[in-house]
C-alpha angles and dihedrals in degrees: 000000000000115000095180132244114329117232105249095190121078117246095230126039126209116232111254125204090252093058093091098157091056093047090048091055093049093046093048093051089048094051096043093049096044092047093046092050091046092050092048098044106019089222117126095195096054089044090057092043093055090042091057093047089052089046092053093047091045092052089053095049094047088049091058093050 
C-alpha cells in the first residue's frame, strides 16, 4: 500500500544563531511590549512577565514560518 511521499522537512524549525533577522524580530517584540507595559503600569516585574510571554509566542510563530 502506497502512502505517498513522506515529508522529509520538519514542520517547525529551531532558531539558529545565524538567523539574525528572526532573532531581531523576536527581540524587538520583547522590547516594545516590555517597555509599553512598564510605561502603562510602572511595574518592572509585570513588564518583564509580559515581555517573556511575548518572547515565547514570537519564538513559536517564527518557528512555524
